[in-house]
C-alpha positions as CSV (number, residue, x, y, z in Angstrom):
1,M,0.0,0.0,0.0
2,D,1.5,3.4,-1.0
3,S,1.1,6.6,1.0
4,T,-2.1,7.7,-0.8
5,E,-3.7,4.3,-0.7
6,A,-3.1,4.1,3.0
7,I,-5.1,7.3,3.6
8,Y,-7.9,6.2,1.2
9,Y,-8.3,2.8,2.8
10,G,-8.1,4.3,6.3
11,L,-11.0,6.6,5.4
12,K,-12.9,3.7,3.9
13,D,-12.4,1.5,6.9
14,A,-13.4,4.3,9.2
15,G,-16.7,4.5,7.3
16,I,-16.2,8.0,6.0
17,D,-18.8,8.7,3.4
18,F,-18.8,12.5,3.1
19,I,-15.6,14.4,2.2
20,V,-15.1,18.0,1.7
21,S,-11.8,19.2,0.2
22,V,-9.8,22.2,-0.6
23,P,-7.3,21.7,-3.5
24,C,-3.7,20.7,-2.5
25,V,-1.1,19.2,-4.8
26,N,-0.1,16.5,-2.3
27,L,-3.7,15.3,-2.1
28,T,-4.4,15.1,-5.9
29,K,-4.1,11.4,-6.3
30,L,-6.3,10.8,-3.1
31,L,-9.0,13.2,-4.4
32,E,-9.0,11.3,-7.7
33,M,-9.6,8.0,-5.8
34,I,-12.4,9.6,-3.8
35,D,-14.0,11.0,-6.9
36,E,-14.1,7.5,-8.4
37,D,-15.7,6.0,-5.3
38,E,-19.5,5.9,-5.6
39,N,-20.0,5.4,-1.9
40,I,-18.4,8.7,-0.9
41,I,-19.9,12.1,-1.5
42,H,-17.2,14.5,-2.4
43,V,-17.7,18.3,-2.3
44,P,-14.8,20.5,-3.3
45,V,-14.9,24.0,-1.8
46,T,-12.7,27.1,-2.0
47,R,-12.5,27.9,1.7
48,E,-11.9,25.6,4.7
49,E,-14.5,27.1,7.0
50,E,-17.1,26.6,4.3
51,G,-16.2,22.9,4.4
52,I,-16.5,22.7,8.2
53,G,-20.1,24.0,7.9
54,L,-20.9,21.5,5.2
55,C,-19.4,18.7,7.3
56,A,-21.5,19.7,10.3
57,G,-24.7,19.6,8.2
58,A,-23.8,16.3,6.7
59,Y,-23.1,14.8,10.1
60,L,-26.6,16.0,11.2
61,G,-27.9,14.1,8.1
62,G,-26.2,10.9,9.3
63,K,-22.9,11.1,7.4
64,K,-19.4,10.4,8.7
65,T,-17.3,13.3,7.6
66,A,-13.8,14.3,6.7
67,L,-12.2,17.5,5.6
68,L,-9.1,17.3,3.3
69,M,-6.9,20.4,3.1
70,Q,-3.5,21.9,3.4
71,N,-2.4,22.9,6.9
72,S,-2.4,26.6,5.9
73,G,-6.2,26.3,5.9
74,L,-6.2,25.6,9.6
75,G,-5.6,29.3,10.2
76,N,-8.6,30.1,8.0
77,S,-10.9,27.8,10.0
78,I,-10.0,28.3,13.7
79,N,-13.2,30.1,14.5
80,A,-15.5,27.6,12.7
81,L,-13.7,24.8,14.4
82,K,-14.1,26.2,17.9
83,S,-17.5,27.9,17.6
84,L,-19.2,25.3,15.5
85,T,-17.7,21.8,15.8
86,E,-16.5,22.1,19.4
87,L,-19.4,24.1,20.7
88,Y,-22.0,21.7,19.2
89,K,-19.8,18.6,19.7
90,F,-19.6,17.6,16.0
91,P,-17.0,15.0,15.2
92,L,-14.8,15.7,12.2
93,L,-11.8,14.0,10.7
94,M,-9.3,16.4,9.2
95,I,-6.6,15.1,6.9
96,M,-4.0,17.8,6.4
97,S,-1.1,18.0,4.0
98,H,1.4,19.4,6.4
99,R,3.4,21.9,4.3
100,G,6.4,23.8,5.7
101,T,8.0,20.8,7.3
102,E,11.4,19.2,6.5
103,G,11.9,19.2,2.7
104,E,9.7,22.2,2.0
105,N,11.0,24.3,-0.9
106,I,8.7,27.2,-0.5
107,C,9.8,29.4,2.4
108,G,6.4,31.0,2.7
109,Q,5.0,27.6,3.9
110,V,7.5,27.3,6.8
111,P,5.9,29.6,9.5
112,M,2.5,28.0,9.3
113,G,4.2,24.6,9.1
114,Q,5.9,25.2,12.4
115,S,2.8,26.6,14.0
116,T,0.3,23.9,12.9
117,P,1.0,21.4,15.8
118,L,1.1,24.3,18.3
119,I,-2.3,25.6,17.1
120,L,-3.9,22.2,17.3
121,E,-2.5,21.7,20.8
122,A,-3.7,25.2,21.9
123,M,-7.2,24.2,20.5
124,D,-7.0,21.0,22.6
125,F,-7.5,18.9,19.4
126,N,-5.9,15.5,19.1
127,F,-3.7,14.9,16.1
128,F,-1.4,12.3,14.6
129,K,1.7,12.6,12.5
130,P,2.1,9.3,10.8
131,E,5.5,8.6,9.2
132,T,4.7,5.5,7.2
133,P,1.6,4.3,5.2
134,A,1.0,1.6,7.8
135,E,0.9,4.2,10.6
136,A,-1.3,6.5,8.5
137,Y,-3.8,3.7,7.8
138,E,-4.2,2.9,11.4
139,D,-4.3,6.5,12.6
140,I,-6.9,7.5,10.1
141,K,-9.0,4.3,10.5
142,N,-9.2,5.0,14.3
143,S,-9.6,8.7,14.2
144,W,-13.3,8.9,13.5
145,E,-14.1,6.9,16.6
146,L,-11.8,9.1,18.6
147,S,-13.5,12.2,17.2
148,L,-16.9,10.7,18.1
149,K,-15.7,9.9,21.7
150,E,-14.1,13.3,22.2
151,E,-16.9,15.2,20.4
152,K,-14.5,17.4,18.5
153,P,-12.2,17.3,15.5
154,V,-9.2,14.9,15.2
155,S,-6.5,15.5,12.6
156,A,-3.9,13.6,10.7
157,L,-0.9,15.7,9.7
158,L,0.9,14.3,6.7
159,E,4.3,15.9,6.5
160,I,6.3,16.3,3.3
161,K,8.5,13.3,4.2
162,Y,5.4,11.1,4.5
163,W,4.8,11.5,0.7
């Protein structure tokens, strides 16, 4: 299983059936796999906080939801994450392409890359940083249940070296 397949099968085995995404080059192959899956509703959006609202509504409609985005979008969505998902206890699995980490060639990605784990910790949200496809599969497969139990978002941060 390659790095993308591990994420895809982790999502499938977690029962995720509604995915919102914001474009990211590292997630391209994954988004193609999701688009081909007739059992997953995929809604591309232009802003992360829009996706959080869609996921909250889909959850109320009985769906298991995930948001796929680049970690830079975390900054755009802090208010929605705290005032919507946490306040109303919505589970949400967030899969983030963690830019700005070791191997990054765009210096503008580095500040947010360094801040991402600190922001998640400050928000009191659990997150995982898998280093191998096997770890990613297990972390993602189990994250939905953890999110349900904690009644708040759980994230998988996929650093550049993961890919």
